[in-house]
C-alpha positions in Angstrom: 8.3 3.9 5.9 8.5 4.1 2.1 6.1 6.5 0.4 3.4 4.6 -1.6 3.4 5.4 -5.3 0.4 5.4 -7.6 0.3 5.3 -11.4 -2.3 7.7 -13.0 -3.1 6.7 -16.5 -5.4 9.2 -18.4 -5.1 11.0 -21.7 -6.5 14.2 -20.2 -3.7 16.2 -18.5 -6.1 18.1 -16.3 -7.5 14.9 -14.9 -4.0 13.6 -14.1 -3.0 16.9 -12.5 -6.2 17.0 -10.4 -5.7 13.5 -9.1 -2.1 14.1 -8.4 -2.8 17.2 -6.4 -5.4 15.4 -4.3 -3.3 12.3 -3.5 -0.3 14.5 -2.6 -2.4 15.7 0.3 -2.1 12.1 1.7 1.7 12.0 1.1 1.3 9.7 -1.8 3.6 10.0 -4.8 2.5 9.5 -8.4 3.7 8.9 -11.9 1.7 9.8 -14.9 1.0 8.1 -18.3 -1.0 9.7 -21.1 -1.8 6.4 -22.8 -1.9 2.7 -22.3 1.4 2.0 -24.0 3.3 4.5 -21.8 1.6 2.9 -18.7 2.8 -0.6 -19.7 6.3 0.7 -20.2 6.4 2.4 -16.8 5.2 -0.8 -15.2 8.2 -2.7 -16.5 10.6 -0.6 -14.5 8.6 0.7 -11.5 6.6 -0.7 -8.7 3.3 0.8 -7.8 0.8 0.3 -4.9 -2.2 1.2 -7.0 -3.2 2.1 -10.6 -5.9 4.6 -11.7 -6.7 3.6 -15.2 -8.9 5.4 -17.8 -10.7 3.2 -20.3 -10.9 5.5 -23.3 -7.3 6.1 -24.3 -5.2 6.2 -27.5 -2.7 3.5 -28.6 -3.9 0.9 -26.1 -7.2 1.3 -24.3 -7.6 0.8 -20.5 -9.4 -2.5 -20.7 -6.6 -4.0 -22.8 -4.0 -2.6 -20.3 -6.0 -4.1 -17.4 -6.1 -7.5 -19.2 -2.3 -7.4 -19.7 -1.6 -6.4 -16.1 -3.8 -9.2 -14.7 -1.7 -11.8 -16.4 1.1 -11.2 -14.0 0.0 -8.9 -11.2 -2.9 -8.4 -8.7 -2.0 -4.7 -8.1 -5.2 -2.8 -7.2 -6.7 -1.0 -10.1 -9.4 1.7 -10.2 -11.0 2.2 -13.6 -12.2 5.6 -14.9 -14.5 6.1 -17.8 -16.5 8.9 -19.3 -19.2 6.4 -20.2 -21.6 4.9 -17.7 -22.4 1.9 -19.9 -23.1 -1.2 -18.0 -21.1 -3.3 -20.4 -17.9 -1.4 -19.7 -18.4 -1.7 -16.0 -19.2 -5.4 -16.0 -16.4 -6.3 -18.4 -13.9 -4.3 -16.3 -14.9 -6.3 -13.2 -14.7 -9.6 -15.1 -11.1 -8.7 -16.1 -10.2 -8.0 -12.5 -10.7 -4.3 -11.8 -11.0 -3.5 -8.1 -13.2 -0.4 -8.4 -14.9 1.8 -11.0 -15.7 5.5 -11.2 -17.6 7.3 -14.0 -16.5 10.8 -15.0 -17.1 13.4 -13.9 -16.3 12.2 -10.4 -15.6 13.8 -7.0 -11.9 13.8 -6.3 -12.7 13.4 -2.6 -14.6 10.2 -3.4 -11.7 8.9 -5.5 -9.3 9.7 -2.7 -11.6 7.9 -0.2 -11.6 4.8 -2.4 -7.9 4.9 -2.9 -7.3 5.0 0.9 -9.6 2.1 1.5 -8.0 -0.1 -1.2 -4.5 0.7 0.0 -5.3 0.0 3.6 -6.9 -3.3 2.6 -4.0 -4.3 0.3 -1.2 -3.6 2.8 -3.1 -5.2 5.7 -1.1 -8.3 6.6 -3.2 -11.3 6.6 -3.0 -12.7 10.1 -4.7 -15.9 9.0 -2.0 -18.2 7.9 -4.5 -21.1 7.8 -6.4 -22.6 5.0 -10.1 -23.3 5.3 -11.7 -26.2 3.4 -15.4 -26.6 3.1 -16.2 -29.8 1.3 -14.5 -29.3 -2.1 -13.6 -25.6 -1.7 -10.3 -24.6 -0.2 -9.3 -21.0 0.5 -5.6 -20.3 1.3 -5.6 -16.9 3.0 -1.8 -16.6 2.8 -1.4 -17.1 -1.0 -5.0 -15.8 -1.7 -5.5 -19.0 -3.8 -8.8 -20.8 -4.1 -9.0 -24.5 -5.0 -12.2 -26.3 -6.2 -11.8 -30.1 -6.0 -8.1 -29.6 -5.9 -8.0 -27.4 -9.0 -6.7 -23.8 -8.7 -9.3 -21.3 -9.8 -8.4 -18.0 -11.4 -10.7 -15.6 -9.4 -10.6 -11.9 -9.8 -9.5 -10.0 -6.7 -13.1 -9.0 -5.9 -14.3 -12.6 -6.4 -11.7 -13.8 -3.9 -12.6 -11.1 -1.3 -16.3 -11.9 -1.7 -15.7 -15.7 -1.2 -13.4 -15.0 1.7 -16.0 -12.9 3.4 -18.7 -15.5 2.9 -16.4 -18.3 4.2 -15.7 -16.3 7.3 -19.3 -15.5 7.8 -21.0 -18.7 7.0 -24.8 -19.1 7.5 -25.3 -15.4 7.9 -27.5 -13.4 5.6 -26.2 -10.2 4.1 -28.0 -7.5 2.1 -26.3 -6.2 -1.1 -25.5 -3.0 0.7 -23.9 -4.8 3.6 -21.7 -6.8 1.1 -20.7 -3.6 -0.7 -19.7 -2.0 2.6 -17.8 -5.0 3.9 -16.1 -6.3 0.7 -15.7 -3.0 -1.3 -14.9 -1.3 2.0 -16.9 1.9 1.7 -20.5 3.2 1.3 -20.9 2.3 -2.3 -22.5 5.0 -4.4 -24.2 3.5 -7.4 -26.0 0.4 -8.6 -26.0 -2.5 -6.2 -26.3 -4.9 -9.1 -22.5 -4.9 -8.9 -22.9 -7.5 -6.1 -25.2 -9.6 -8.3 -22.6 -9.6 -11.1 -19.8 -10.7 -8.8 -22.0 -13.4 -7.3 -22.8 -14.7 -10.8 -19.1 -14.9 -11.7 -18.2 -16.5 -8.4 -20.9 -19.1 -8.7 -19.5 -20.0 -12.2 -16.1 -20.6 -10.7 -17.4 -22.7 -7.9 -19.0 -25.2 -10.3 -21.2 -27.7 -8.4 -20.5 -25.8 -5.2 -22.4 -22.8 -6.5 -25.3 -24.1 -4.5 -23.6 -22.9 -1.3 -24.2 -19.3 -2.2 -27.9 -19.0 -1.5 -30.1 -16.1 -2.7 -32.4 -15.0 0.1 -35.2 -13.3 -1.8 -36.0 -9.8 -0.8 -32.9 -9.7 1.4 -29.6 -10.7 -0.1 -27.2 -13.6 0.0 -25.7 -16.1 2.4 -23.1 -18.9 2.2 -24.4 -22.2 3.6 -22.8 -25.5 3.1 -24.8 -27.5 5.5 -21.9 -27.9 8.0 -21.5 -26.3 11.4 -19.0 -23.5 11.8 
């Protein structure tokens, strides 16, 4: 089996070397880029399984790189930043980041998140079917979502959240349960991340936003009024 390769993008060499050392323990290969422009050039000629992308960089910042990548690719991306500002975090998720870590971070935690994301992304989707609930259609093979026949441009996390709801209709989930199931690990941080993605998903669903119900004091559920 081919070795998976990761692109590490950070202007601090010690950060790149630390990450590279840890992922080598899992037999993962890595290329390095010290700024956003170098990263985009590497992406033109190389294929990667995941990108670790710092936000604050010279030439082209990480959020701009993320935006450019998402125009053509759904490659998993973990954002890094020295700032814990809520705006950066939410904007990164809106642009399609899969995960987010604030510096300084634990290399072991980063490695755990990398392993979960890689496992999820290479998991072959056994469901070749589409599921349609009233005006919402989820195609699990293409990972496309249609609302009243119109293709919606969901971020990877919005798609995974909707897919989870669709498969578990009428069940109530706490924010922590959604983090564990959709993000794939015991999330360390603010569970308002779930609220942010619910808000973005509702906006994409238009009139069908009413299917995602807030259960006060508990969490959320997807309920369309139909039987499973």
